[in-house]
N, C-alpha and C positions, 0 to 999 in steps of 0.2 A: 281435439287430439293433436292437431298440427301446432297449436299454440303451446301445448305442454312440451312437445319435442323441441320447438324453437327456444323455449325458456330454458330447457335443460342444456341445449347447445350453447346458449349464452353463458350459463353458469359454468359449464365445462371450460369454455374458452377463457373466462375470467380467472378460473383456478390455474389454468395453464400459464396465462400471462403473469399471474402472481408468482408462480414457481420460477418462471424465467427471470423475473426481476430479482427475486431472492438469490438465485444462482449467480446472476450478474454482479450483484452487490458483494457477495462472498468472494467471487473471483477478483473483483476490483480491489477489495480490501487486502487480499492475499498478495496481489501484485504490488500494492503500495508498501506493505510490510517488507516484502522481499527487496524492493528498491531502497528502502530506508536502511535495511540491514547491510546491503552492499555498500551504501554510502559510508556508513559508520565503520565498516570493516576496512574500506580503503583509507578513511581518515585516520584510524588508529594505526594502520600499517605505515602510513606516511609519518605520523607523529612519533612513531617508535624508531624511525630511520636515523641514520647518523647525521644527516643534514639538520634535522629538527633538534637532535640532541645538542648540536653546537649552537643553533640559533636561539633556542628557548632561554638559556641563561643570559645571553646578551640582551634579549628583549626585556627580560625581567629586570636586569641591572639598569637598563636605560629608562625604565619606567613605562615601556610601551605595552606591557602585558599586565 
């Protein structure tokens, strides 16, 4: 009887660990996606600014882009 209870405890703990790993993976993926979105939002905000509007044609004309 003690072996059955021990086996059930091991199975329950493995299920718990699996769920925790799954949750951690989802959270990590969401954080990565959020960081990437913030990066591109900042990039496009900068690229649409007046400084880049003046610099881009010069770079293209000089063959640097």
